[in-house]
N, C-alpha and C positions, 0 to 999 in steps of 0.2 A: 182319406185322411192322410195328411202329411206324416211321414215317418217321425219327424221331429216332435209331433204332438202326441205320440204314443208314450206310455210309461217307459221309463229308462230301461226296465227289465225287458220290455218288448223290443226296444231298439237293439239291445244286446243279442236277443234271440234272432232277430232279423239278420243281423250281421253274421251270426254263427251259421245260419242256413246257407248263406252265400259263400261261406268258407269251409263248409263240411263239418262244423262243430267247433268246440265241444258243446254238448247239449245237457239239459237239466235231467232228463229222464231217459231210461233205456227204451221207452216207448216212442221217443221222438223220431220222426222220419217215417213212422208207420202210416199206412194208407188210411185216409179219411174217407168214409163211405158216403158222405153228403146225404145221409138218410133224412135229414130235415128238409132237403131240397131248397136250402137257403142260398146256395151258391149256384152259378150257372151249371147246367147239366153237362157232364163229361163222362167218359168211360171210366170204369172202375180202375183205380190205380193212378189216376191223373192227379188227385189231391193227396197231399201228405200233411200231417199235423205235427206241431211242435209246442211244447210246454213253455209258457212264459212264467218265470219264477214269480211267486207271490210272497212277499215278505210276511213272515209269521205263520204261513200255512204249513200244516203238518202233512199235507198230501200235495198232489199236483195243482190243486187250486182250480179256478174256473177260467183262467186266462190262457188263450192259445193263439198261435198263428197257423193258418192253413194256407199252404202254397200249392199252386197248380203248375204243371209243366212236365215235360218228359225227362228233364235232367234236374235232379234234386238241388244241385248247387247253382243252377241257373233257371229259377222258376220264371214262368211267364207272368204270373200274377200272385199276389199274396193278400190275405185278409186277416184282420185282427178281430177276436171276440174276447170280451171281458166278462161274458156271462154264460160261458159254457155252451156255445152254439145257438143261443137264443137270438142273437143278432150278430151281424158281421159288418165291418167297415173295410173297404178296399184300401190297402196301403199304397201311398204314393211316395216313392223314394225321394 
């Protein structure tokens, strides 16, 4: 999915990932375990997750960006989920 087609808040989060923040939640940048096995298999610690702000939500909401790579500010690949990990779309910058 082209970055330009993501919600505006996801585009902001994507850019923040590449500059090291700021982020919406203190949990952002934490390891994503890929327990759903929805993303390509990688070693633990490869994927990190980030909150995408949801207008009107009182909590973190369901939207996330999950990026993979060894350097958090230079991920190899990123995915967007708008349904709390039920589905993922690869982000194309």
